[in-house]
C-alpha positions as CSV (number, residue, x, y, z in Angstrom):
1,M,0.0,0.0,0.0
2,I,3.0,2.3,0.5
3,N,3.5,2.1,-3.2
4,Q,0.0,3.5,-3.8
5,I,0.4,6.4,-1.4
6,F,4.0,7.5,-2.0
7,N,6.5,8.1,-4.8
8,G,10.3,8.4,-4.9
9,L,12.7,10.1,-7.3
10,V,12.6,7.0,-9.6
11,Q,10.5,3.8,-10.0
12,V,10.7,0.5,-11.8
13,D,8.9,-0.6,-14.9
14,K,7.6,-4.2,-15.5
15,D,11.1,-5.3,-16.5
16,L,12.8,-3.7,-13.5
17,N,14.4,-0.9,-15.4
18,T,14.8,2.3,-13.4
19,I,12.7,5.0,-14.9
20,P,11.8,8.6,-14.0
21,C,9.2,9.4,-11.4
22,I,9.5,12.7,-9.4
23,A,13.0,13.1,-10.9
24,K,12.5,13.7,-14.7
25,S,16.3,13.3,-15.3
26,W,19.6,12.8,-13.5
27,Q,23.3,13.0,-14.0
28,I,26.0,10.9,-12.4
29,S,29.5,12.3,-12.0
30,N,32.4,10.4,-13.7
31,D,33.8,9.2,-10.4
32,G,30.3,7.7,-9.6
33,L,30.0,9.6,-6.3
34,T,27.7,12.5,-7.1
35,Y,24.1,12.0,-8.3
36,T,22.2,15.1,-9.4
37,F,18.4,14.9,-9.9
38,N,16.3,17.4,-11.8
39,L,12.8,17.3,-10.3
40,R,9.4,17.8,-12.0
41,N,7.6,21.0,-10.9
42,D,4.1,19.6,-11.1
43,V,4.2,17.2,-8.2
44,F,2.1,18.0,-5.1
45,F,1.6,16.4,-1.8
46,Q,-1.9,15.1,-1.2
47,D,-4.2,17.5,0.5
48,D,-4.1,17.7,4.3
49,P,-5.4,20.1,6.9
50,L,-1.8,20.8,8.0
51,F,-1.0,22.5,4.7
52,E,-2.0,26.1,4.0
53,N,-5.8,26.1,3.2
54,G,-5.7,22.3,3.4
55,K,-4.2,22.1,-0.1
56,G,-1.2,19.9,-0.7
57,R,2.0,22.0,-1.5
58,K,4.5,21.4,-4.2
59,V,7.3,18.9,-3.7
60,V,10.8,20.5,-3.7
61,A,14.4,19.3,-3.4
62,A,14.5,20.1,0.3
63,D,11.7,17.5,0.9
64,F,14.0,14.8,-0.5
65,A,17.0,16.0,1.6
66,Y,14.7,15.7,4.7
67,S,13.2,12.4,3.7
68,F,16.6,10.7,3.0
69,Y,18.3,12.0,6.1
70,R,15.3,10.6,8.1
71,L,16.5,7.1,7.1
72,I,19.9,7.5,8.8
73,D,18.7,9.8,11.6
74,P,19.5,7.9,14.9
75,K,16.4,9.6,16.5
76,V,14.1,7.9,13.9
77,A,16.0,4.6,14.0
78,S,14.5,3.5,10.7
79,S,14.5,-0.1,9.6
80,G,15.5,1.3,6.2
81,G,18.8,2.8,7.6
82,W,20.8,0.2,5.7
83,I,19.9,1.9,2.4
84,F,22.3,4.8,3.0
85,S,24.2,3.9,6.2
86,D,27.5,2.8,4.6
87,K,27.1,4.9,1.5
88,V,26.9,8.5,2.8
89,K,28.7,10.6,5.3
90,D,26.0,12.5,7.1
91,R,23.2,15.0,6.6
92,S,25.5,17.0,4.3
93,S,25.4,14.2,1.8
94,F,21.9,15.2,0.8
95,S,21.6,18.7,-0.6
96,A,18.9,20.8,-2.2
97,L,20.8,23.0,-4.7
98,N,17.6,24.8,-5.5
99,D,13.9,23.8,-5.4
100,S,14.2,21.6,-8.5
101,T,17.7,20.2,-8.1
102,F,18.6,17.6,-5.5
103,Q,22.0,16.1,-5.0
104,V,23.3,13.0,-3.2
105,T,27.0,12.5,-2.6
106,L,28.3,9.0,-1.8
107,V,31.4,8.1,0.1
108,K,32.3,5.3,-2.4
109,P,30.9,4.3,-5.7
110,F,27.8,2.1,-5.7
111,P,26.6,1.3,-9.3
112,A,23.4,-0.2,-8.1
113,F,22.4,3.1,-6.4
114,M,19.8,4.1,-9.0
115,N,18.1,0.6,-8.5
116,L,18.4,1.1,-4.7
117,L,16.5,4.4,-5.0
118,T,13.4,2.6,-6.3
119,A,12.9,1.0,-2.9
120,Q,9.8,2.2,-0.9
121,Y,12.1,3.5,1.8
122,C,13.2,6.3,-0.6
123,S,9.7,7.8,-0.8
124,V,9.3,11.5,-0.3
125,V,7.4,12.7,2.8
126,P,6.4,16.2,3.9
127,K,8.3,17.5,7.0
128,E,5.5,19.5,8.5
129,V,3.1,16.5,8.5
130,V,5.7,14.0,9.7
131,E,6.8,16.3,12.6
132,H,3.3,17.1,13.6
133,Y,2.2,13.5,13.9
134,G,5.6,12.0,14.9
135,K,5.3,8.2,15.4
136,D,1.6,8.5,14.5
137,F,2.5,9.4,10.9
138,R,1.7,5.7,10.2
139,N,-2.0,6.5,10.9
140,H,-1.9,9.8,8.9
141,P,0.3,9.1,5.9
142,V,0.6,11.9,3.3
143,G,2.5,11.3,0.1
144,T,2.4,12.2,-3.6
145,G,1.1,8.8,-4.9
146,P,-1.8,7.9,-7.1
147,F,-4.0,7.1,-4.1
148,K,-4.5,9.0,-0.8
149,F,-5.2,7.6,2.6
150,K,-8.8,7.6,3.9
151,Y,-9.4,5.0,6.6
152,W,-7.6,2.2,8.4
153,K,-8.8,-0.2,11.0
154,E,-5.7,-2.2,11.7
155,D,-5.9,-5.9,10.7
156,E,-9.4,-5.4,9.3
157,V,-9.8,-2.9,6.5
158,L,-7.8,-0.1,4.8
159,V,-9.4,2.3,2.3
160,L,-7.5,4.6,-0.2
161,L,-9.2,7.1,-2.5
162,K,-8.1,8.4,-5.9
163,N,-5.6,11.3,-5.7
164,E,-7.3,13.8,-8.1
165,N,-4.1,15.8,-8.4
166,Y,-1.8,13.0,-9.4
167,F,0.9,14.0,-11.9
168,E,1.4,10.8,-14.0
169,K,-0.4,10.0,-17.2
170,D,-0.6,6.8,-19.2
171,S,1.0,6.3,-22.6
172,S,-2.1,7.7,-24.3
173,G,-2.0,10.9,-22.2
174,N,-4.8,10.0,-19.8
175,R,-4.4,11.1,-16.2
176,M,-3.9,8.2,-13.7
177,P,-5.2,6.5,-11.6
178,F,-8.4,5.1,-13.1
179,L,-9.9,3.5,-10.0
180,D,-11.9,5.7,-7.7
181,A,-10.9,3.8,-4.6
182,V,-9.0,0.8,-3.3
183,K,-10.3,-1.3,-0.4
184,V,-7.9,-3.8,1.3
185,T,-9.2,-6.5,3.6
186,F,-7.0,-8.5,6.0
187,I,-8.0,-12.1,6.2
188,N,-5.5,-14.3,8.1
189,D,-6.9,-17.6,6.9
190,K,-5.8,-18.1,3.2
191,Q,-8.5,-20.7,2.6
192,S,-11.4,-18.3,3.6
193,A,-9.7,-15.4,1.7
194,F,-9.7,-17.6,-1.4
195,M,-13.4,-18.4,-0.8
196,N,-14.1,-14.7,-0.7
197,F,-12.3,-14.3,-4.0
198,L,-14.4,-17.1,-5.6
199,K,-17.5,-15.3,-4.4
200,K,-16.2,-12.2,-6.2
201,E,-16.0,-10.3,-3.0
202,L,-12.3,-9.6,-3.8
203,D,-11.0,-8.5,-7.2
204,F,-7.3,-9.4,-6.6
205,F,-5.8,-12.4,-4.8
206,Y,-2.1,-13.1,-4.5
207,S,-0.2,-16.4,-4.0
208,V,-1.4,-20.0,-3.9
209,D,-1.4,-21.7,-0.6
210,G,-1.0,-25.4,0.0
211,S,-4.5,-25.8,1.4
212,Y,-6.1,-25.1,-2.0
213,R,-3.2,-25.4,-4.4
214,D,-4.4,-28.7,-6.0
215,D,-7.9,-27.2,-6.5
216,I,-6.6,-24.4,-8.7
217,L,-3.5,-25.8,-10.4
218,T,-2.6,-29.0,-12.1
219,K,0.8,-30.5,-11.3
220,S,2.3,-28.9,-14.4
221,G,1.1,-25.4,-13.1
222,Q,-1.9,-24.9,-15.4
223,M,-5.3,-23.8,-14.2
224,T,-7.6,-26.7,-13.4
225,R,-10.6,-27.3,-15.7
226,K,-12.9,-26.5,-12.8
227,Y,-11.9,-22.8,-12.9
228,K,-11.1,-22.3,-16.6
229,G,-12.6,-18.9,-17.6
230,E,-13.8,-18.1,-14.0
231,F,-11.0,-15.7,-13.4
232,Q,-7.6,-14.6,-14.7
233,L,-4.4,-16.3,-13.4
234,T,-1.0,-15.0,-14.2
235,K,2.4,-16.4,-13.2
236,G,5.7,-14.5,-13.5
237,A,9.3,-14.5,-12.1
238,Y,9.6,-13.4,-8.5
239,L,13.1,-12.3,-7.2
240,C,13.4,-15.0,-4.5
241,T,15.9,-17.8,-4.3
242,E,14.9,-20.8,-2.1
243,Y,18.1,-22.5,-1.0
244,V,19.7,-24.8,1.5
245,G,22.8,-23.3,3.2
246,I,25.8,-25.1,4.5
247,L,28.1,-23.5,7.1
248,V,31.7,-23.8,5.8
249,D,33.7,-21.7,8.2
250,T,36.0,-24.3,9.7
251,G,36.7,-22.0,12.6
252,K,33.3,-22.9,14.0
253,S,33.1,-26.0,16.2
254,I,30.0,-27.4,14.4
255,V,32.0,-27.4,11.2
256,K,35.3,-28.9,12.5
257,N,34.1,-32.6,12.5
258,S,31.1,-32.3,10.1
259,P,31.3,-34.3,6.8
260,L,29.8,-31.1,5.2
261,R,33.3,-29.5,5.5
262,F,34.3,-31.5,2.5
263,K,33.5,-29.7,-0.8
264,K,32.8,-32.9,-2.7
265,V,30.1,-33.9,-0.1
266,R,28.5,-30.4,-0.6
267,Q,28.7,-30.8,-4.4
268,A,27.2,-34.3,-4.1
269,I,24.2,-32.8,-2.2
270,N,23.8,-30.3,-5.0
271,Y,23.6,-33.0,-7.7
272,A,21.4,-35.3,-5.6
273,I,18.2,-33.2,-5.6
274,D,15.6,-33.5,-8.4
275,R,14.5,-29.9,-8.4
276,K,12.0,-30.4,-11.3
277,K,10.2,-33.2,-9.4
278,L,10.1,-31.0,-6.2
279,I,8.5,-28.1,-8.1
280,K,6.0,-30.4,-9.8
281,Y,4.8,-32.4,-6.9
282,L,5.2,-30.0,-3.9
283,R,4.5,-26.7,-5.7
284,N,2.2,-27.5,-8.6
285,G,4.7,-26.1,-11.1
286,I,5.3,-22.8,-9.3
287,G,8.9,-21.9,-9.6
288,T,11.9,-22.6,-11.8
289,P,14.7,-25.1,-10.9
290,A,17.6,-23.1,-9.6
291,T,20.3,-24.6,-11.8
292,S,22.0,-21.2,-12.8
293,G,23.3,-19.7,-9.6
294,F,22.2,-17.9,-6.5
295,I,21.0,-14.8,-8.4
296,P,17.4,-15.6,-9.5
297,K,15.7,-15.7,-12.9
298,G,14.0,-12.4,-13.6
299,M,17.0,-10.3,-12.3
300,P,18.6,-8.0,-14.8
301,G,21.8,-9.7,-16.0
302,F,20.6,-13.3,-15.2
303,D,22.1,-15.6,-17.8
304,S,21.8,-19.4,-17.6
305,T,24.4,-19.8,-20.3
306,Q,27.1,-18.0,-18.3
307,V,26.4,-19.3,-14.8
308,K,26.4,-23.1,-14.6
309,G,24.8,-24.7,-11.5
310,Y,23.9,-28.3,-10.7
311,D,21.4,-30.4,-12.6
312,Y,20.0,-33.6,-11.2
313,N,22.7,-36.2,-11.5
314,P,22.5,-39.0,-8.9
315,A,25.3,-41.0,-10.5
316,L,27.7,-38.0,-10.3
317,A,26.5,-37.3,-6.7
318,A,27.4,-40.9,-5.7
319,K,30.8,-40.7,-7.4
320,L,31.7,-37.4,-5.5
321,L,30.5,-38.9,-2.3
322,A,32.8,-41.9,-2.8
323,E,35.7,-39.6,-3.7
324,A,35.1,-37.8,-0.4
325,G,35.6,-41.1,1.4
326,F,32.0,-42.0,2.0
327,P,31.0,-44.6,-0.7
328,N,27.1,-44.9,-0.6
329,G,27.3,-42.8,2.6
330,K,29.3,-45.5,4.4
331,G,31.1,-44.1,7.5
332,M,29.3,-40.7,7.2
333,P,27.6,-39.6,10.4
334,E,24.0,-38.5,10.3
335,I,23.6,-34.8,9.5
336,K,21.0,-32.4,10.9
337,L,18.9,-30.4,8.4
338,S,17.2,-27.4,10.0
339,T,14.0,-25.8,8.8
340,S,10.9,-23.9,10.0
341,T,7.4,-25.5,10.0
342,T,6.3,-23.8,6.8
343,Y,9.0,-25.5,4.7
344,K,8.9,-29.0,6.4
345,D,7.6,-30.7,3.2
346,L,10.3,-29.2,1.0
347,I,13.0,-30.2,3.5
348,E,11.6,-33.7,3.9
349,F,11.7,-34.1,0.1
350,I,15.4,-33.1,0.2
351,Q,16.0,-35.5,3.1
352,G,14.6,-38.3,0.9
353,E,16.8,-37.3,-2.1
354,L,19.9,-37.4,0.1
355,G,18.8,-40.8,1.5
356,N,18.8,-42.1,-2.1
357,I,22.6,-41.6,-2.3
358,G,23.2,-42.8,1.2
359,I,23.4,-39.5,3.1
360,R,21.3,-39.8,6.4
361,A,19.8,-36.5,7.3
362,K,17.6,-35.8,10.3
363,V,15.1,-33.0,9.9
364,D,15.0,-30.5,12.8
365,V,12.0,-28.2,12.8
366,S,11.9,-25.0,14.8
367,P,10.0,-21.7,14.7
368,S,11.3,-19.4,11.9
369,T,12.4,-16.7,14.4
370,S,14.6,-19.1,16.3
371,L,16.1,-20.6,13.1
372,R,16.8,-17.1,11.8
373,D,18.5,-16.3,15.1
374,L,20.8,-19.4,14.9
375,M,21.6,-18.5,11.2
376,S,22.5,-14.9,12.2
377,K,25.1,-16.3,14.7
378,N,26.5,-19.1,12.4
379,E,25.2,-21.6,14.9
380,V,23.4,-23.9,12.5
381,G,25.3,-26.1,10.0
382,F,22.8,-27.1,7.4
383,F,19.6,-25.1,7.0
384,R,16.8,-23.9,4.7
385,G,16.9,-20.3,3.7
386,S,15.5,-17.9,1.1
387,W,16.7,-14.5,-0.2
388,I,14.2,-12.0,-1.5
389,A,15.6,-9.0,-3.4
390,D,15.6,-5.7,-1.6
391,Y,16.3,-3.9,-4.9
392,P,16.7,-5.1,-8.5
393,D,20.4,-5.7,-8.7
394,G,22.5,-8.9,-8.5
395,E,24.8,-7.2,-6.0
396,N,22.1,-7.7,-3.4
397,Y,22.4,-11.5,-3.8
398,L,26.2,-11.6,-4.0
399,S,26.5,-9.5,-0.8
400,V,25.4,-12.6,1.1
401,F,28.9,-14.1,0.4
402,Y,31.0,-11.0,0.9
403,S,33.4,-11.6,3.9
404,K,32.7,-8.1,5.3
405,N,29.0,-9.1,5.7
406,K,29.9,-11.8,8.2
407,V,27.4,-12.4,11.0
408,P,26.0,-10.9,13.2
409,F,26.4,-7.7,11.2
410,G,25.6,-9.1,7.8
411,P,23.8,-12.0,6.0
412,N,26.9,-14.3,5.3
413,Y,25.1,-17.2,7.0
414,T,27.3,-19.9,5.4
415,G,30.6,-18.3,6.5
416,Y,31.9,-18.3,3.0
417,F,35.2,-16.4,2.8
418,N,37.2,-16.0,-0.4
419,K,39.7,-13.3,-1.1
420,E,39.2,-13.5,-4.9
421,F,35.5,-13.2,-4.5
422,D,35.9,-10.2,-2.3
423,R,38.2,-8.6,-4.8
424,L,35.7,-9.0,-7.7
425,F,32.9,-7.8,-5.4
426,E,34.7,-4.6,-4.6
427,Q,35.8,-4.2,-8.2
428,S,32.1,-4.3,-9.3
429,Y,31.5,-1.1,-7.3
430,Y,33.8,0.7,-9.7
431,E,32.2,-0.7,-12.9
432,S,29.5,1.6,-14.2
433,D,28.9,-0.3,-17.5
434,P,26.1,-2.8,-16.6
435,E,27.2,-5.4,-19.1
436,K,30.7,-5.5,-17.7
437,R,29.3,-5.5,-14.1
438,F,27.1,-8.5,-15.1
439,E,30.2,-10.3,-16.3
440,L,31.7,-9.9,-12.8
441,Y,28.5,-11.0,-11.2
442,H,28.5,-14.2,-13.3
443,K,32.1,-14.9,-12.3
444,M,31.3,-14.5,-8.6
445,D,28.1,-16.6,-8.8
446,N,30.1,-19.4,-10.5
447,M,32.7,-19.2,-7.6
448,V,30.0,-19.5,-5.0
449,L,28.5,-22.5,-6.9
450,E,31.8,-24.3,-7.2
451,N,32.4,-24.0,-3.5
452,A,28.9,-25.3,-2.9
453,S,28.2,-23.6,0.4
454,V,24.7,-23.1,-0.9
455,V,22.4,-25.5,-2.6
456,P,20.0,-23.3,-4.7
457,I,16.7,-25.1,-5.0
458,L,14.3,-22.9,-6.9
459,Y,13.7,-19.4,-8.2
460,D,10.3,-18.5,-7.1
461,Q,7.3,-17.2,-9.1
462,S,4.5,-14.9,-8.3
463,V,0.9,-16.1,-8.9
464,V,-1.7,-13.4,-9.2
465,M,-5.4,-14.0,-9.6
466,L,-7.8,-11.3,-10.9
467,Q,-11.5,-11.2,-11.6
468,N,-12.3,-11.1,-15.3
469,N,-13.5,-7.4,-15.2
470,I,-10.0,-6.2,-14.1
471,S,-7.5,-4.9,-16.7
472,G,-4.1,-3.1,-16.6
473,Y,-2.6,-5.0,-13.7
474,V,1.1,-5.6,-14.6
475,I,3.1,-8.3,-12.8
476,N,6.8,-7.6,-12.1
477,P,9.6,-9.7,-10.6
478,L,9.7,-7.6,-7.4
479,S,6.1,-8.6,-6.9
480,L,5.4,-4.9,-6.3
481,M,1.8,-4.0,-6.5
482,I,1.2,-1.2,-9.0
483,L,-2.5,-0.1,-9.2
484,K,-2.3,3.3,-10.9
485,G,-2.9,1.8,-14.4
486,V,-5.7,-0.7,-13.3
487,K,-9.2,-0.4,-14.6
488,K,-12.4,-2.1,-13.5
489,K,-15.3,-2.6,-15.9
């Protein structure tokens, strides 16, 4: 809903390209440190009693300087602080040169910066409204987006109304948005929410839950005959990699005597899993086998010809296991595979696949919060994980293996440390040509795969269901809801 109420300098299109929003154009200095944005002069905050005569005022560069500093202001303690924390010096890094020119100065180059600015955290907010409401701004949000806030009863209903003064037009020159209002309901039980959708009480429904998955989708991921023509169902890439992680830092006591410390054992595990079968039978065809690296399908620069992962090859898995000194798993102690309740079926499938080559794995189920806590301390040796993109750049995925992101300060949950990887990762920050940067990403992704500290299982997909009278909804790999172009007959 934040994406309906607010805008930033830039936004993503359906293919995740960064395109203008409140900034109509921008210049990046040759050293990659200074970003200068030229703002539109027809963007206004939504009307609010706190503005003069209750009419929303024009957005100026100082509003962005205020909004961006808020993210790193210790008094605000924003969960989005990571966006800028290691990239800028302080408040002086954000400057309004005049009302229509805004400048950001970085302490070191970061080529993914424009992609990062598409994140919702980088939305513009009005200082006078934020400071008036303080922490209660969440109940009185005022932005520049296509819809304005009307009513919210937490966990029950949220209502947004059309912003009559919205600045964007569609490709035919028609002023957006086209809907008069948006009503959001919060139904915790997926099954009853789906029943509401079938009764046409909801126009939009996202994701397919296990409780009714077989009812809607065949094993090959097509809509069942029962619902053909009843509603629209669209599938598309979603930037999320489901994986199994293996702790490889031999400085940790749980790794010292573990058979997983041997690379050939980890590679055998990668070859032992029939990802196609898993997707077909456990997920009704939702997802793509992750055989091309940790960076998922749908990400700009993804290239299955350049990044070679692991296909299903039980014979090769058995050979590698024997080479590691464990023929048919002989002499190999039982290993513990940790998961949360939600993914128990997926992990039990993997347990069965490992059993087929002689690896005995015991499934350990714990609440997701405690599993995450163990991962963030490198206290779990073999675990189910997933990485969802924060912004549309492969750097976001590779940062998981950068040694400076070691836990507890970063997400290097597998304790992968490689000087050459780090060198390439740092080099990528100084490469402004996307194609050359993608080449570096492919090299790094291949290095991670070869080491096999992760077992990529699948690249996820979004599933969106819409009633037949809805048009203009465009699905994108960030699974970001964009309602400004939607029409209802």
